[in-house]
N, C-alpha and C positions, 0 to 999 in steps of 0.2 A: 535432513534437508533444511535449508534456511528459508523461512517464509517472512515476507515483509507485511506488516499490518499497520495501517494508518491509525493513529491514536490521539485522543484528546489529553492523555496523561502519560506518565513515565513508567507505568507498571501494567502487569497483565490484567488487573482488575479495572483498568481504565476503559471508558467507552471507545468503540471504534469511531474514528473521525470520518464522516462521510466524504469529506473532500480528500483528494489525493495530493495534488500539487501544493495546496495551501493548508494541509494538515499540520497541526501543532507539532506532532512527533510521528516518527515512523519507527516501530519496534521491529527488530530483526530477531525472530524467534527460531531457535534450533529445535526442530520437532522431535528429535530423539530424546531430549531431556528437559525441554521447556526453558532452557537458559535463554537469555535474551540480551541484546544491546539496544540502547536508546539512541536514535538519530534525532538530534534537534533540527527541526525543519523551519526554525523561525526566520531564517534568511529569505525563504520563499513565501512566507505567510503574507507579507506586504509587498511582494515583488510587483512591479508594474506589468510585466509580461514574462512569459517563459518559466513560470513556476513549475508547471507540470513536467517540462522537459528537464529542468534542473533536478527535480525530485526523482525522476526516472533514472537519470544518470547516477544519482547517489544510491538508489536501490540496486542498480546494476553493479556498482563498485562494491556493494556490501556482500555480493555473492548469493543473494537471494534468488530463488528459482520461481517463486510465486509471489504475487501481490494480492492481499485481501483488502478491499476498500469499498466505499459506497459508490463513488462516481469517479470515472476516469475519462478525461477529455481526449480528443482525437490525436493531438500532437504527443501527449504523454503515452497514449496507447501505442502509437507507432514506434516510439522510442523503446518502450518496454518490449514490444513484440520483436523488434530488431535485435534486442539483447537476449532473446530467447526466454523472457520472463512471462509466464502465464498470468493472466489477470482474472480475478474473480470479483465482479462488481456486486452491488446490492447487499453487501455484508453489513451486519449490524450486531448489536449486543456488546459484550466486553471483548477485549483482545483475546482473553483466554477462551471464551465461547467460540470466537471465530476460528481459532486454531483447532479446537476440538472438532468443529464442524468440518474443517478442511481434512483433518486426519481421518475422520469417519466417512469421507466422500460425499458430504452433504453441501458442497458448494458447486455452483455451475461456472464454468470458465467462459469468458466473453469471447465473442468473435469480432467485436468492434467496440469502439467507445460507446458509452451510454449517456453521454452528455455532450452538448455542443461546446466548441472552444470558446474562450472568452476573448473579447476584442477590446 
């Protein structure tokens, strides 16, 4: 299964970026063998608006079924939910630790956004 994890860096030892839409990177991790691809999210980091929706579209295009992040706004959450991607908020630590927590069933999936949208 592919899992998307927001990241401050380009490897599994990087810290989870608490922001979704404006995360520096999004790592797409294959949980079977921990191989991963790095999605550069720099286009959205300084976007005036729509960063979460654009990042959600990219995650959807990656084939990921789950997103592990700190905070996910309402528009991004709706976009991810429409694509069938489950969201786990309040994730912290390294990307590797987040994936391990997911694989061991220690993440809670969100029922809604956990931060207000940005205006």
